[in-house]
N, C-alpha and C positions, 0 to 999 in steps of 0.2 A: 504494500500500500504506500502511496505517495501522499505527502502532506504539503500544502501550500498555504502561505499567509497572503491574503489579497487585501490590498488597501484601497479605500475609496475616499475621495474628498467628501466631507459631510454634504449631504443633500445632492450628491451626484449619483448617476446610475451606471457609469462606466468606471471600471477599475483604473486606478492610477498606477499600480504596480502589483506584481505577484512574485513571491519569492519561495523557492523550495526550502522547506524546513524539515524534510524527512529525517535528516540525521538525528534529530532529537528523539525520535522513536515513538511508536504507538503507545507504549506504556506510560511515557512521560506526558503525552497529550491526554490520555485517558485520565490520569491523575489530575491534571490541570482542569479538565472539564467535569470531573467527577462522574464519569460514566465508564462502563467496562470497555476495555480495548477492543474486544471483538464486536462491539456495537458502534464503533467509529465509522460512519458511512454517510456523512451529511456535511452541511456547511454550518459552522458554529461562530456566532459573534463573540469577539473577545471584549471583555469588560474591564473596567478599572481594577477590580479586585484580582484579576488575572495578569495584569500588565507586568508586575515585577517578576513573577515566576516565569512568564513567557520570555522576558529578557534574559533571565538566568539560563533558560533552556536553549535559546536560539542566538543570543547576542543582539537581538533586534529590540530597540526601545520603541514603545508605542506612543505616538503623539495623539492621544484621544481627544484633545481639544480641537484638533484640525481634521482628523481622519477617523473613519470607521474601519475596523479590521475584522477579517473573518478567516477562521481556520477551515480549510477545505480539504476534503479527502478525495483521492483519485485512485482508481484501480491501476495496478502496474501493467 
């Protein structure tokens, strides 16, 4: 499974960027989202309470004042 973080400017419909964050792993994202790893199969909005842990996992700081971020799953 592949994981992407997709960024949108607030109130925009088209993504500004998309970054592969698969390296962090399904178990880490399952823990972040508080769902079982085998159920990761959707698009998940990232919220303020997840921002610091997401940065620790990926090295990507979320600017939630300017952007909306979504963790997306893709089949390999």
